[in-house]
C-alpha positions in Angstrom: -21.1 1.9 -18.0 -24.3 0.0 -17.2 -24.0 -3.5 -15.7 -27.2 -5.5 -15.1 -26.4 -6.8 -11.6 -29.7 -8.7 -11.6 -28.5 -10.9 -14.5 -25.2 -11.9 -12.7 -24.8 -15.0 -10.6 -23.6 -14.9 -7.1 -20.1 -16.0 -8.1 -20.0 -13.4 -10.9 -21.0 -10.7 -8.4 -18.3 -11.8 -5.9 -15.7 -11.7 -8.8 -16.9 -8.2 -9.7 -16.6 -7.1 -6.1 -13.0 -8.5 -5.9 -12.2 -6.8 -9.2 -13.5 -3.5 -8.0 -11.6 -3.7 -4.7 -8.3 -4.4 -6.6 -9.0 -1.5 -9.0 -9.5 0.8 -6.0 -6.3 -0.3 -4.4 -4.5 0.2 -7.7 -5.9 3.8 -7.9 -4.8 4.5 -4.3 -1.3 3.2 -5.0 -1.0 5.3 -8.2 -2.3 8.4 -6.4 0.2 7.9 -3.6 3.0 7.6 -6.1 1.9 10.8 -7.8 1.6 12.6 -4.5 5.1 11.5 -3.5 6.5 12.7 -6.9 4.8 16.1 -6.4 6.2 16.3 -2.8 9.7 15.4 -4.0 9.5 18.1 -6.7 8.3 20.7 -4.2 11.2 19.8 -1.9 13.6 20.0 -4.8 12.5 23.5 -5.7 13.6 24.6 -2.2 16.9 22.7 -2.5 16.1 19.7 -0.3 15.3 16.1 -0.8 12.1 14.7 0.5 14.0 12.5 2.9 15.7 15.6 4.4 12.4 17.3 4.9 10.8 14.3 6.6 13.8 13.5 8.8 14.0 17.2 9.9 10.4 17.1 11.3 11.5 15.6 14.5 10.9 12.1 15.9 8.1 11.0 18.2 9.8 7.8 18.9 11.3 4.8 17.2 9.4 3.1 14.4 10.8 -0.2 15.6 12.6 -2.9 13.7 10.8 -4.4 10.7 9.3 -7.8 11.3 7.8 -8.5 7.9 8.9 -8.0 4.3 7.2 -8.1 1.0 8.4 -11.3 -0.8 8.2 -9.6 -4.2 9.9 -6.4 -3.1 12.1 -6.9 0.1 12.6 -3.1 0.4 9.0 -2.9 1.5 8.9 -3.7 5.2 6.4 -3.5 8.1 7.0 -3.4 11.8 3.8 -5.1 12.6 2.4 -2.0 14.3 -0.2 0.3 12.9 -2.2 -0.1 9.7 -1.3 -3.0 7.5 0.4 -1.9 4.2 -1.5 -2.8 1.0 1.1 -5.5 0.2 0.4 -7.2 3.5 -3.3 -7.1 2.9 -2.9 -8.5 -0.6 -0.7 -11.3 0.6 -3.1 -12.2 3.4 -6.0 -12.1 0.9 -4.1 -14.5 -1.4 -3.8 -17.1 1.4 -0.5 -16.3 2.9 0.0 -15.9 6.6 2.0 -13.3 8.5 4.5 -16.1 9.3 5.1 -16.4 5.5 6.1 -12.7 5.5 8.3 -12.7 8.6 11.9 -11.7 8.3 
């Protein structure tokens, strides 16, 4: 695939950049889902669920109560600590604020 970047306008280049970033996020999301399915299958082969394996690993501390939820999928939550989930980043990029995502 050859794209003549010199022939594109600044707006077209910005749109191309946004499209590439979205495609990369989609790939990451898909690969995470594939990795999760593979981990679930591996746990199942040993007679466990993935949740059982993860909860048996011990706890370093409480994750805290969720403060934010994905409006399009309320099961996805975030405590406000640590790295922002992709759905938070996408919402912020689309003009929403953290207050819009608050529970």
